[in-house]
N, C-alpha and C positions, 0 to 999 in steps of 0.2 A: 275381331272384338267389336264393341256396341258403335263404333265409329263406321266401323265395315258393315254393320246392320244395316245404319241407318241410308249408309250411300247406296246399299243393293238397293233396299225397297222404295228409297225415293226417287232413285235414277228409273226405276221400274215403270211406277205411277206416272211420273213425267211424260216417258214413253207413251202410255195408253194414252193420255191426256193429249198427244200428239205432237209433242215436242221431241226436236233431234237431240240429245245429250252426248258428248267425248268427256269420258271420264278420265284422269289424270290418276294414278293409284299408286303407292307404293305398296312393300310385303308389308306385312301380310295381306295379301291380294284376297276380296270376298270372292264369294263363287261368281262364275262364268257369268257375264250379263249380257246374253246375245241382241238383248234391244239396244244398247248403247255402243257406240267405239269407244274402245278399252285400249288407252298407253299405258304402257307399263312404266314407272319412275325408278331407276334406279337406287339402288339403297345398299350399303356395303355390314349394316347391323352394327358398325362399330363399338355403338355404343355395350351392344351385346356380348360382345366379345372381348371386351376393354382387357380381361386378362393377363390378353397373350401380348406379347411386344409387337409381332407383325402379325396381324390374322393368320393364319393358316388357309391356305388357298389362293390366294389372291393377292400376297404381298407389292406386284409389280404395278397394281391400280393405284396404291395409296400413294404413289408419288403425282396424279393428277389432281391440279389445283383444289378443286372443293372438298376429294377426297383427303386430302393430304391435312387440309384443315381442318376437318372432322377427325383424324386421325388423334390429331394434337389436342384438340378441345376436351375431348373424352378423356385422357389421358390427365388429364387437369381436375376431373367430376363434372366439369360442363354437359350438356344435352343439347346438343345444336341440331339434332335430328330433324324438328321443324323446320329452322332456316335452311338445312342443307335442302330440303324437299321442298321448299317453297322455291328456291333460288334454281334446283333443277327443273319443277315444274315452268317455269318463268323462260327457262331456257328451251322448252320443245316448243312452249308456245310462240316462241320468237320464231321457230322455224315454221312452225304452219302458219302466221299469219303473210301475207293476205289472204291467200289462195283459200283457207277457212275460214265461214262466217260465223261469228260468235256473237250472240247480243249481250251476255249478263257472263262472269265471272260467278261461282260458288265454291269458296273453300268452307272445309270443314275441320276449323278447330287447331288448324296449324299456322295462324296468324305470323307467318314469318315475312321476314321484309322484300322477301321477293313478290310479295302481294301487291307492294306498293310498286315497285317496277310494272306489274299489270298492268297499272292504271295507267300507263303511259298510252297503251291501245285506246284509252278512248272510251272504254267498255264501265257498265256499273259495278261495283263489286260489293259482291254479298257473303257474309261469314255465318256458320253455326257453329253456334256457343253450346252443348249439354253443360257446363257449369266451369267456369271458371277457374283457371290452375292456383288463381289465389287461396282457394279453399285446400288443395292439397298442401300448398306450403305451408298455410297455417295449423295443418291436421301434423304435417310432419314435423315442424317446429318446437309441438307440444310434447312430442314422444323423443324427441331427440335428446341423449343424456349427457353429453359432452359438447366442448368450441369444435373438436373434428366434425364432427356428426352435422351441428348445426352450418360450418361452411359449406359442407357437402349439400347440403337443402338449400341455400342460398344460393350457391353456384350453379346448381342443375335446375333450378324452374328459371325458364325465360321471362321472369313477369316484366323485364323494360320493354323488353322489342315487343311481347306481345300488343301490351296497354299503346307503347305507339302507332301500332298496327291497327288493332282495332277502333282506334279513335279517327283514324280516315275511312273503313268501309263505309258503304254508303247505308246498310241495314246489316242490324245483327238480330239474325232469327235463335229464338231460344225456347227451352223445354217446357219451361214451367215460368210462372209468376215471382218464385221465388230465386231462379236464377237471373231472370231481369232485371229485379233488385241488387243482389252482389255484381253484375257487371256494370248499372250504373253509378256504383258505390265504389266499388275496386278499382276501375278501370276509368273512371271521370268518364262513360260515355254518355249522349244526351239519352234520354228518355223518348224522346222523339223520333228517336233510328233504331230505335231496339223494336221489334216485335213478337209475341210468344205464338207461336204457330203448335206449340205440344211437339210431343214426340210420337211416334206411331209402334205399333206393333202387329203383324199378321193374324190377324182375327179369324181368318177361314182353318189357320195352320193352330194357333193355341184357342180351341173352343172344347167344350164339355163333349164327352165320348162315350165311349160303352163300359169304360171300368167302372165296375160295380163296388169292389173291395179295399175300401179306404179300412189305411192300415188303424190299428187298436191306438187309438188316441195318439196320433202319425203327426207330426211336425216336420215342417219342410223348411229349410235353409237354404236359400241361393244364393250365391256370390264369392267374394274372394276374402275368405279369411284370413289371409295376411294383411289385409287391408284395415287398419282401424277404424273407417270411417264406416263400414258395414257393421259394426258393433256385433258381432259374433260371441265377444267377450260376456257384453250382458243377456244375452239369449243362456249361455250355457251356465251363467251364474244365478239365470233364474229357472232352471229346470229342475236343481234339487227343492224350490220350493211349490214345485207342482207334484201330483200322486205320481209314484214310481213306475206305472204302468206307459205314463205320458212317456214316447219316443220321438228322437229327432233323427233325420235323416239331412246331414250336411253333402249339398253339391257343390263343389268345385271344378275351377277346369284342371287341379292336378299337377299341373306344372307351372314355375317349378313345384319342386316338392314342397307342401309348406307343411310348417314345423307348429304355428304358436297354436292353434286351435286342439290337435292331438295332445300335445303337452298340458293343454290348460285339462281336456276331457281327463288326462290321468290323473293331476295335482287334485279334481274335484271328485275322482273318485267315478266317473261317469260313463266307465266302459262298454259296461252292457246296454245303457240308453243312449247312445249315440253310434251310428252308424256315417262312415264317410264312403258315398260312393263312387270318387272319381271323378275322371271327366265323363262326360254323356254325350251321345247325340243328341240331335232337336228332338226327335220321336221319342228316345227315354226320357230328354226331361221334361215335356209332355206328359206321359204317362204318370211321373214322379208328381207334379202337379194336379194331376185329374185324381191320384190315387190318396194325396195328402188327407188331413179332414183340414188342415189351418196348414198356410202359408207364414213363417211369420219374418217380416222385413224390422230388426232392431235398429238400423243405422242410427249415425250419426247426423250424417248429412246425403242429402242425394240431389241431383237436377232434375230425376224425372223419378225414380226408381220400375227399372224394367223387370223386375221380378215378382213385386205387386203386381205390375198390369197384366203379365202372362200369368199369375195366378189366377187373378179375377174374370179375364177370358175365358179361362179352362172353367172357369165355375166352381171354383173355391176358395173360399172367404181367407181374408188376412187379417192380422194381427201387427200393425205398423206403427213406428212412431211418426211424433209430431215436424220431425229433423226435414228441414230443405223441402222439397215438393212432394212428399208422399200424401199430404192432406188433398194437395190436388187434385193427385192420382186416385184417391181411395174416395173421397168426394163425401157428400153428407147423405147420401140415398141408404145409410144402411148395408154397405159391400164389405167393409171392414170396421174393424177398433182401433182405433188411435191411443198411445200411449205416451209419457213423456219419453225421451232417451238419455240414457244411462243412468235409469233406474229400475233393475230385476225385482224389483218386487211390483211395482205397478206393471211390468211387463209379465209378470206371471199372473197376476189378476187378471188383463188382459185374455191369456191365451186359456184362462181358467173359464172367465164368462163365453169365449167363443166354443168351449171345447162341452159345453153344457147341453145342450142341446140340436139332435139331429135337425129339426123341425127349422132352428132358427136359422144352421149354416146352412141351409138347403133356400131361404129367404135371400141369407146374405149374397150367397154364389148367384141366385136367380138377376140380382140386383145388380152385382160387379159386371157379370156376362154383356150386361144392357148397358152399363156407362159404358165399357173397353169400347164395343161396337157404334155407340154413337158419338164418341169424343175422338179416339184413340184411333181408327183405321188411319192405314197408310192411306188409302185413297183420300179421307180428307183431311189428312198433315200435306198433301200433294196438292190440295185446291187451295189450302191457306196460305202456301210457300208460292204459286201461281198469283194471288192475289200479290201478294208481295212484291215478286218480277215486275208486273204491270205496274208499280208504281214508280218502275225507276226506267221501265223500256217505253221510249215514245210509242204512240199508236201508229 
């Protein structure tokens, strides 16, 4: 997922800058990181298999204390994964001290109570928050239809724990000014301890290529179609407002099986105008960006907006909403068109503008590529991150 991508590239760039990096990581693990010492953190994925009373394959391990707590909590609808991960990571660090020399601990949005125990080692504690879970919590409550669903939403999100832990972190790194404002407001974190270092993308991989056959009036959407925050509903409702030749390709991870978007496509009679690609390899995804005429990002909220950034890095313009951090990614250099969220007519009008002229799209794509390289390459993100580390580590 996105956090694994962040961990992979940031650790690589930190190592290139000459730093020694140790990574404690739970499943799903990112790709191999030969530049770092990687230590796996156990996870039984008890939330993912919560429908079985005793998960098959490892019933005896349930009776270890942390596993038993995690097992019991998941059966009542709680999501203790972040807490349990932090405690297991703390146990590993305790075994490494004092032989291992660490100058600083950097958490990636677990914000579990184990981090507070890590402060006992006397090292600075930094966390990265791409967007606070309070955003997901509010969106989930909006779509809940009854008391039972609201109950499970309330117990699922560990907002109390994350709020208490994040206020004890020495620095909080974010990917946008919008995310920084959300953290300051929702978790009552002092703005003095928040640093916007932006997010990164691999601009060497996501770059314009030799593909020249762009789809006939082809639109591209990349994201989880079952996540209401991604706004695919509004894109599908905008499609009938565009000429029939306009075709949409939808890239989703494919698992678990998604139902919302395909059902809506059938109800709107758009079967001949929408293609679902299923899960793609990174190379296949890059080709989709390169061959699309326009990438559409209709999100209701984004802490960064990776599909918009990847598309722009490939030289393909975007039509995006003004929600969250998307205006910060798209910028004001003419790389994309911004429209209000939750507004299918405005979204359709923005797409129509982007499709008007091939010359205009070429100019937008060039501006987007330059912006991504100048602001969001992983090397630049790593340099900004190290600058924050130096605020906390004595010379």
